[in-house]
C-alpha positions as a printed NumPy array, in Angstrom:
array([[  2.969, -30.158,  23.018],
       [  1.587, -29.16 ,  26.874],
       [ -0.714, -31.963,  28.657],
       [ -3.462, -29.256,  28.696],
       [ -3.518, -29.019,  25.442],
       [ -3.921, -32.55 ,  24.712],
       [ -6.419, -32.983,  27.342],
       [ -8.56 , -29.855,  25.721],
       [ -8.18 , -31.453,  22.245],
       [ -8.991, -35.104,  23.561],
       [-12.344, -33.463,  25.11 ],
       [-13.136, -31.355,  22.17 ],
       [-12.455, -34.374,  20.155],
       [-14.609, -36.826,  22.181],
       [-17.507, -34.637,  21.699],
       [-17.324, -34.109,  17.678],
       [-17.243, -37.95 ,  18.038],
       [-20.666, -38.035,  19.944],
       [-22.239, -35.647,  18.21 ],
       [-21.013, -37.103,  14.662],
       [-22.359, -40.889,  16.411],
       [-25.661, -39.131,  17.212],
       [-25.943, -37.235,  13.9  ],
       [-25.626, -40.64 ,  12.32 ],
       [-27.765, -42.789,  14.481],
       [-30.701, -39.82 ,  13.822],
       [-30.471, -40.033,  10.586],
       [-30.706, -43.676,   9.918],
       [-33.954, -43.324,  12.564],
       [-35.568, -40.81 ,  10.577],
       [-35.121, -42.241,   6.868],
       [-36.545, -46.068,   8.628],
       [-39.404, -43.61 ,   9.949],
       [-40.197, -42.126,   6.598],
       [-40.38 , -45.22 ,   4.741],
       [-43.117, -47.071,   3.523],
       [-43.445, -50.406,   4.92 ],
       [-42.872, -53.172,   2.291],
       [-46.646, -54.243,   2.71 ],
       [-47.622, -50.882,   1.602],
       [-46.067, -51.248,  -2.513],
       [-45.423, -54.457,  -2.459],
       [-48.081, -57.723,  -2.884],
       [-48.345, -60.49 ,  -0.364],
       [-46.414, -63.241,  -2.581],
       [-43.138, -60.264,  -3.143],
       [-43.016, -60.23 ,   0.766],
       [-43.023, -63.904,   1.293],
       [-40.358, -64.538,  -1.215],
       [-38.088, -61.553,   0.338],
       [-38.558, -63.684,   3.472],
       [-37.949, -66.752,   1.513],
       [-40.841, -67.896,   2.013],
       [-42.032, -70.161,  -1.45 ],
       [-44.933, -71.597,  -2.329],
       [-43.088, -74.968,  -1.729],
       [-42.151, -74.196,   1.896],
       [-45.768, -73.044,   2.245],
       [-47.422, -76.333,   0.94 ],
       [-44.725, -78.644,   2.903],
       [-45.824, -76.654,   6.152],
       [-49.394, -77.056,   5.552],
       [-48.992, -80.71 ,   4.888],
       [-46.966, -81.616,   7.885],
       [-49.56 , -78.812,  10.04 ],
       [-52.614, -81.051,   8.699],
       [-50.251, -84.694,   9.506],
       [-50.216, -83.166,  13.321],
       [-53.678, -83.16 ,  13.616]])
């Protein structure tokens, strides 16, 4: 295979790869932009549970804040 053919194929392959990467990235960003925020359909307790904030952790944090004051 001549070197010119390899260079031309490499250029086209790079362009296809870049186009596919941009398309995939755009798709993810577009889906994220259209998705409502969790706070729109979940309650505050559910959001805190997902974030790992439990009632017990809130009590401990509140006690620590009060003790510091």
